[in-house]
Each structure stands twice: as C-alpha cells, then as structure tokens.
C-alpha positions as CSV (number, residue, x, y, z in Angstrom):
1,M,-30.5,-27.0,-5.3
2,T,-28.5,-30.1,-5.3
3,R,-30.7,-33.4,-5.0
4,H,-30.0,-35.5,-2.1
5,G,-32.0,-38.2,-1.1
6,K,-35.4,-38.8,-2.6
7,N,-36.4,-35.1,-1.9
8,C,-34.6,-31.9,-1.5
9,T,-36.5,-31.9,2.0
10,A,-36.1,-35.2,3.1
11,G,-32.8,-35.0,4.8
12,A,-31.8,-33.1,7.7
13,V,-28.3,-32.9,6.6
14,Y,-27.1,-30.4,3.9
15,T,-23.7,-31.8,3.1
16,Y,-20.5,-29.5,2.6
17,H,-20.1,-31.1,-0.8
18,E,-23.4,-30.1,-1.7
19,K,-23.4,-26.5,-0.3
20,R,-19.9,-25.9,-2.1
21,K,-21.8,-27.2,-5.6
22,D,-24.6,-25.1,-4.8
23,T,-22.5,-22.1,-4.0
24,A,-20.3,-22.4,-7.3
25,A,-23.5,-23.0,-9.8
26,S,-25.5,-20.0,-8.4
27,G,-22.6,-17.5,-8.6
28,Y,-23.3,-16.0,-5.5
29,G,-21.2,-16.1,-1.9
30,T,-17.5,-16.0,-1.3
31,Q,-15.6,-19.1,-2.4
32,S,-12.5,-20.3,-0.8
33,I,-10.2,-23.2,-2.3
34,R,-7.0,-24.5,-0.4
35,L,-4.1,-24.6,-2.7
36,G,-1.9,-27.6,-3.5
37,K,1.6,-28.1,-3.7
38,D,1.9,-26.8,-7.4
39,A,0.7,-23.5,-6.4
40,I,3.3,-23.1,-3.9
41,K,6.9,-21.3,-4.4
42,D,9.9,-23.4,-3.8
43,F,12.2,-22.5,-0.8
44,D,15.2,-21.5,-3.3
45,C,12.9,-19.7,-5.6
46,C,13.1,-15.6,-6.1
47,C,10.1,-14.2,-4.6
48,L,9.9,-11.6,-7.3
49,S,10.6,-13.9,-10.6
50,L,9.5,-17.3,-9.1
51,Q,12.2,-19.0,-10.4
52,P,15.3,-21.1,-9.0
53,C,17.7,-18.6,-7.7
54,Q,21.3,-18.1,-9.6
55,N,22.7,-15.5,-7.5
56,P,20.5,-15.7,-4.3
57,V,20.5,-13.0,-1.8
58,L,18.6,-12.8,1.8
59,T,17.2,-9.9,3.4
60,P,17.5,-9.7,7.3
61,D,13.9,-11.1,7.3
62,G,14.6,-14.1,5.9
63,F,12.8,-13.6,2.1
64,L,14.9,-15.0,-0.6
65,Y,15.8,-13.0,-4.2
66,E,17.5,-12.9,-7.1
67,K,20.4,-10.4,-7.1
68,Q,19.4,-9.0,-10.5
69,A,15.8,-9.1,-9.5
70,I,16.0,-7.4,-6.4
71,L,18.6,-4.7,-7.6
72,E,16.3,-3.7,-10.2
73,Y,13.4,-3.5,-8.0
74,I,15.3,-1.5,-5.7
75,L,16.4,1.2,-8.5
76,H,12.6,1.4,-9.9
77,Q,11.6,2.2,-6.4
78,K,13.9,4.9,-6.2
79,T,13.4,6.5,-9.5
80,E,9.3,6.3,-8.8
81,T,10.0,8.3,-5.4
82,A,12.4,10.6,-7.3
83,K,9.4,11.4,-9.8
84,K,7.1,11.7,-6.6
85,M,9.5,14.1,-4.6
86,K,9.9,16.2,-7.7
87,A,6.1,16.4,-8.0
88,Y,5.6,17.3,-4.5
89,E,8.2,20.1,-4.4
90,K,6.4,21.6,-7.6
91,Q,3.0,21.3,-5.6
92,K,4.7,23.1,-2.8
93,K,6.0,26.1,-4.9
94,A,2.6,26.5,-6.3
95,Q,0.9,26.5,-2.8
96,K,3.4,29.4,-1.8
97,S,2.9,31.3,-4.9
98,S,-0.7,31.1,-4.5
99,S,-0.5,32.1,-0.6
100,Q,1.5,35.1,-1.8
101,L,-1.2,36.3,-4.3
102,E,-3.9,35.5,-1.8
103,S,-2.1,37.9,0.7
104,K,-1.5,40.5,-1.9
105,S,-5.3,40.7,-2.8
106,E,-6.2,40.8,0.9
107,E,-3.9,43.8,1.6
108,R,-5.4,45.4,-1.8
109,E,-8.8,44.9,-0.2
110,R,-8.0,46.4,3.1
111,V,-6.5,49.6,1.4
112,E,-9.4,50.1,-0.8
113,R,-11.8,49.7,2.2
114,F,-9.8,52.1,4.1
115,K,-10.0,54.6,1.3
116,T,-13.9,54.2,0.9
117,R,-14.4,54.8,4.8
118,E,-11.9,57.8,4.4
119,N,-13.6,59.3,1.8
120,S,-17.2,59.0,3.3
121,I,-15.9,61.2,6.0
122,V,-16.7,64.6,4.6
123,S,-18.3,67.6,6.3
124,K,-21.1,69.2,3.9
125,P,-23.4,72.5,4.8
126,I,-26.7,71.7,6.4
127,N,-29.9,73.2,5.2
128,P,-32.1,73.8,8.2
129,F,-35.4,73.9,5.8
130,T,-34.8,70.7,4.2
131,S,-32.7,68.6,6.9
132,G,-35.8,66.9,8.2
133,Q,-37.3,65.9,4.9
134,T,-33.8,64.5,3.7
135,K,-33.7,62.6,7.1
136,G,-37.3,61.2,6.2
137,S,-36.1,60.2,2.9
138,E,-33.1,58.9,3.7
139,K,-34.7,56.8,6.5
140,G,-36.9,55.4,3.7
141,R,-34.2,54.6,1.0
142,T,-32.1,52.8,3.8
143,D,-35.4,50.7,4.9
144,S,-36.2,50.0,1.4
145,S,-32.1,49.3,0.6
146,S,-31.9,47.1,3.6
147,A,-35.0,45.0,2.3
148,E,-33.2,44.9,-1.1
149,S,-30.0,43.9,0.4
150,S,-31.4,41.4,2.7
151,A,-33.6,39.6,-0.1
152,S,-30.6,39.8,-2.4
153,S,-28.0,38.3,-0.1
154,S,-30.8,35.6,0.6
155,I,-30.8,34.4,-3.3
156,V,-27.0,34.9,-3.4
157,S,-26.3,32.5,-0.5
158,S,-29.2,30.2,-2.2
159,I,-27.3,30.4,-5.1
160,T,-23.7,29.7,-3.8
161,N,-25.2,26.9,-1.8
162,L,-26.9,25.2,-4.9
163,P,-24.0,24.7,-7.4
164,S,-25.1,24.0,-11.0
165,F,-23.7,22.1,-13.9
166,W,-25.1,24.1,-17.0
167,V,-24.2,27.7,-15.6
168,P,-20.5,28.4,-16.1
169,C,-20.1,30.5,-12.8
170,L,-21.5,28.2,-10.6
171,T,-20.2,25.3,-11.8
172,P,-18.4,23.0,-9.0
173,E,-14.5,23.0,-8.9
174,N,-12.7,19.9,-9.2
175,K,-9.5,20.9,-7.2
176,P,-6.4,18.8,-7.8
177,T,-5.6,16.1,-5.0
178,L,-2.9,16.9,-2.7
179,I,0.3,14.8,-3.0
180,K,1.7,13.9,0.1
181,K,5.6,14.0,0.8
182,P,6.9,10.7,-0.3
183,S,9.0,8.4,1.9
184,K,12.5,7.8,0.5
185,A,12.6,4.5,2.2
186,V,12.7,1.4,-0.3
187,L,10.0,-1.3,1.2
188,C,10.5,-5.2,0.7
189,P,8.0,-6.4,-1.6
190,M,7.1,-9.3,0.8
191,S,7.5,-7.9,4.5
192,G,6.7,-4.3,3.7
193,R,9.7,-3.4,5.7
194,S,12.6,-0.7,4.7
195,I,15.4,-2.8,2.6
196,K,18.8,-1.5,1.6
197,M,21.3,-2.9,-0.7
198,N,24.0,-3.3,1.8
199,E,21.9,-5.3,4.0
200,L,21.3,-7.9,1.6
201,I,23.0,-11.4,2.8
202,P,24.8,-13.3,-0.4
203,V,23.7,-17.4,-0.1
204,R,25.6,-20.0,-0.8
205,F,23.6,-23.3,-1.5
206,T,25.3,-26.7,-1.2
207,P,24.4,-28.6,-4.4
208,L,23.4,-32.2,-4.0
209,D,25.1,-33.3,-7.0
210,P,27.9,-31.2,-8.6
211,S,28.0,-33.3,-11.6
212,L,24.5,-32.1,-12.8
213,D,25.5,-28.8,-13.6
214,R,24.2,-29.2,-17.1
215,V,21.0,-30.3,-16.2
216,A,18.4,-27.3,-15.7
217,L,17.5,-26.5,-12.2
218,L,13.5,-26.7,-12.6
219,T,14.0,-30.2,-13.8
220,R,15.5,-31.6,-10.8
221,Q,13.4,-32.4,-7.7
222,D,16.1,-32.2,-5.0
223,R,18.7,-29.7,-5.5
224,Y,20.2,-28.7,-2.3
225,V,21.6,-30.3,0.7
226,C,22.5,-28.8,4.0
227,A,26.1,-27.9,4.3
228,V,26.7,-29.7,7.6
229,T,24.4,-32.8,7.9
230,R,23.9,-33.3,4.0
231,D,20.3,-33.7,4.7
232,V,18.3,-32.9,1.2
233,L,16.3,-29.6,1.6
234,G,12.9,-28.7,0.6
235,N,9.9,-26.8,1.4
236,S,9.3,-29.3,4.2
237,V,12.7,-28.8,6.1
238,P,13.0,-25.6,8.0
239,C,16.1,-23.9,7.0
240,A,18.5,-21.0,8.2
241,V,21.4,-19.0,6.7
242,L,24.5,-18.0,8.4
243,R,25.2,-14.6,7.9
244,T,28.9,-14.8,8.0
245,S,29.4,-17.4,5.4
246,G,26.0,-17.3,3.8
247,T,25.3,-21.1,3.7
248,V,22.5,-22.8,4.2
249,V,21.8,-25.4,7.0
250,T,19.0,-27.0,8.6
251,Q,17.0,-25.7,11.7
252,E,17.7,-29.2,13.2
253,C,21.5,-28.6,12.7
254,V,21.5,-25.1,14.2
255,E,19.5,-26.3,17.5
256,K,21.7,-29.5,17.7
257,L,25.2,-28.6,16.5
258,I,25.6,-25.0,15.8
259,R,24.2,-23.3,19.2
260,K,26.5,-25.4,21.5
261,D,29.6,-23.1,20.3
262,M,27.9,-20.6,18.2
263,L,30.7,-21.0,15.4
264,D,30.1,-21.2,11.8
265,P,31.1,-24.6,10.7
266,V,32.5,-23.3,7.3
267,T,34.5,-20.3,8.4
268,G,35.0,-20.7,11.9
269,D,33.6,-17.2,12.7
270,K,32.0,-16.5,16.0
271,L,28.1,-16.3,15.6
272,S,25.4,-14.4,17.4
273,D,21.4,-15.0,17.4
274,R,21.3,-12.1,14.7
275,D,23.7,-14.0,12.3
276,I,21.3,-17.2,12.1
277,V,18.5,-16.0,9.7
278,P,15.5,-18.3,9.2
279,L,14.9,-18.7,5.7
280,Q,11.2,-18.2,4.7
281,R,9.7,-20.9,2.9
282,G,6.4,-22.1,0.9
283,G,4.1,-24.6,2.6
284,T,3.9,-28.0,1.6
285,G,0.5,-28.5,0.6
286,F,-0.4,-30.3,3.9
287,A,-2.9,-29.0,6.5
288,A,-0.3,-29.3,9.3
289,S,2.4,-27.4,7.5
290,G,1.3,-24.1,9.7
291,V,0.9,-21.9,6.7
292,D,-2.4,-20.7,5.2
293,L,-2.7,-21.7,1.7
294,S,-6.8,-21.0,1.1
295,A,-7.5,-18.4,-1.7
296,K,-10.7,-16.7,-1.4
297,E,-13.2,-14.9,-4.2
298,A,-15.2,-12.7,-2.6
299,R,-18.7,-12.5,-5.0
300,P,-22.0,-10.8,-4.2
301,V,-24.1,-12.3,-1.4
302,M,-27.9,-12.8,-1.3
303,Q,-29.6,-11.3,1.7
304,V,-33.0,-12.8,3.3
C-alpha cells in the first residue's frame, strides 16, 4: 500500500493517485489511461497507413483513405472471399456425396432386412411327438437369449456412451467445423459497412502555401485551409467534403454560406444534403472534444 499520512489507516481519504499507483504496482485490476494528442490520427491521414494522403479518397461515411491503400485492401478482401467461396463449394459437394452414400447404404440395409424376413417365412413339417418339447426348449432358449441380448445391449450402450482415448474403436471423432457461406460484400475497415470502388469520393485539399511543395507533409504543422474561407484546418476544426467537386470546407462555412443557396462554391453545381459528407476526424486530446480517447487494459481482478 502507498503510504498516505503518518499511518496507512490514519486518513479516511484514499486518493485517486494512490489508488492508481497501487493498481499499477499490484498487477491486478483493469488499468485505463487517456490518450494524448500524439496518439491521435490527423484529419488528413489515411485510416490504413496513418500517413498524410497524397491521393485521398473518401467513403460515404466520411472516412479518409489513400487511394492505393484502400484499393489494395478491397482487392485483398475479394481474393480472400473467393478462397472462402471455393472452400464452401468443396464442402457442399462433400456433403452431397456423403448424403448420397448414406441414402444408398440405408437402401441396402432395407433390402437386406426384407430378405431376412422373407427367408424366415418357410413352412416346416410339424412332428406331433416332439412339438411340446421343442416349444418348451424354444421358450427357454428365447428367455435366455433375451436376457443375454438385454445384458449385451446395456454393455454396448454403456460402452458407446463413454468414449475412450486408448481404444481405437471408441476414440471420439473430431469432425471438421462447417464453413458458413461467405458474404461477397467488402466491408469498410473503420465503419464495418459495405464499401465499393465506385462510391469512393476523390478529395482535393487546398494547401496552405503552394510554395512549400518540397517540404515533407509530416514536418508541416498546418498543411491545409478551407477552400472558401481560408481558415486553417485541423483536428479541432469540423470539416466537410463536397461530393460534386471534392473540395474540403469547414462546417461553419457549410452552415453559414453553402446551405443558403445549396450551390458548390467551386463548380457551381446544385448540392443536396447527401452531397455534403462530414469528414471523420480524430480527437484533439482535450476532454471536451467529444471523442472517447481512453485506452483500457483488462487484467485479473482479486475477489474478496
């Protein structure tokens, strides 16, 4: 225990800092920590490569990707789906062949049972002098045979109910797991919804200073501005992408300027609510950003 006061039981208050320190030192309990600004993806970075986009595209849900990265992801998912579909078709054929074999074996068993029943229906000459004795002996035999059959059936049932790992005939079988039919839809890695190549929106960022093309994007703190108001864009500035031209503007510009006439300020095309796609962004590191930035690590808990 962390020492607080002159004695561990002297104070009635067990502070949050002491509790957190004891939890980290003990190795028990779930630890949670709030992420800072350095652990957050910038608004203009790809959701897959986490690097600033050179040729950015946007999904209808507002997630930004590098065009090459998202196309490689879609192609990889399609090849994986094709492999799963081949395995599913192979399993389907195997199930069909096994069901045909089972139906044929059942038909053979039915024929054999019919033959045995038909062969037992035979008229034999009855001897009046030995008929009573034969009946008594047959009754005794049937009683003994029924007792033996019941005992053997109970033994067989007990053997079948208890699998054994050292007897080959009683070893439990490990049946292969059934493969479910895979979905042909490619899901977005961020939203989990269906994504298609023809739905990707090309994005055009307006650079802050076009003369800084030789400087690496990562070294610039402020990289892009709004295409209309020329406000500097960042994680703390809500942005939107216009589907018709692909330009990036601030939400303030959308509410105060664009929604009045519903016209694209760059191309002059008519806009609808569907054509204004909010750009998903990371948090700012502040508690009031509205984004949950806490990370948790689940560890064993001591129970009293």
